[in-house]
N, C-alpha and C positions, 0 to 999 in steps of 0.2 A: 468471411465468417460473421454472421450475426449473432452477437452474443445474447441478444433478447430471445432468439429462437432455441437457444441451449436449455437444458434440464438443469437443476441445482446442482445435481452431481456433475455434469459437464462443466459447469461454471466453475465448480470447486476445483477440478482437475486442473483448470487454467490459472485460477487465483492463487492455489497454494504455492506453487514454485516462485511466482511473483512477490508474494508476500515473504517466503523465505529470503528472496535477495534483498528486499527493503530491509528486513530486519537486520541480516548480516551487513548489509551496507551501512545503515544506521549505526550499529554497533561499531564498525569499524572506521566510521567517518569516511567511508568511500563513495563519493558522488557517483561515480561511473555505475558501481554496483547498485547502489541506491535507486538510481533514475533509469535503469537499464529497460523497464517495461514501459516507462513514460512515453506519451505521445511527443515526438519530436517537434511538433507544430504547436503543441499545447503549452500553457503557461507554466508547467512544471519545469520545463527545460530551458526557460528564460534564465539570464544570469542573475535577475533580481530573486527570482525563487531559489536558485543555488545559494545565494548569499544569505537569504533568510533561512534556509535549513541549515547551513553551516553555522550560522549564529546560534540557532537552536541547539545544535550538537555541542557548542561550547558552554551554553548556558543551562542545560537540561540533563540531569542525570537519567531520567527516564529514557529520552531517546538514544542514549548510548549504552543501554544495559536491558535491551529487550530479550527476553528468553524465546528460545526457538519453539517452545511449546505453547499452544494457544487452544482455546475451545471455540469450535465454530458455533455461531449463533442463528445465522439466518441469510438469506439472499433477497434483497428487496429489488424489484424490477421498476425502473422509473421509465419516461417517455422515450429516452434514447439511450439509456445506459442502465447497468445494474450496480447495486451496492452490495459488497460482501462484508458481513460483520463477524468479527471474533471478539472473545475475551481474551485480553493480552495481559502478560505479567512482566514484570522487571525484576532483575536481580538485585536492585539497589533501592527502588521504591516500593514501598508496600501498598498493597491494594490491588483492585481489579481495574482494568482500563478497557475502554471500548476502541477497538481498531476497526477502522473503516477503509475499504478499497472501493474506489469508483472504477469501473470498467465500461469501456465503450468500444464499439466495432469502428475502426478507422482503416479505410483502404484495405479490407479484406483481412485485417488483422485486429487482435484484441490488445487494447493499450490501456495502461492506467492514466486516467484523467484527474485523479485526486485522491490524496491519502491523509487520513486524519487519525489522531490518536488522542483521546481524551479520557 
């Protein structure tokens, strides 16, 4: 499956359930759910990445209080991946946050290769 060949609506159909799992996994501090869509050969599945995420869960109210609701903003196409952007909110931290999910085609599957929340 070539993610770059997909329309915005097709990409969003792929990305939304992935982001749902990331939000739920983050709120529950559940690494398996949080990392479910990540490329198993990518850096996000490395032990150092897991340790970093778990430290952030312990030190950040934002990462463990994400709302299931978000507002889709845009999809950006890069050379070999796409970036899906949402406006995200928290139940504990006031304000709007930019949620970013990098997706890439890996062995005929679409995988997350990066997650950012700012």
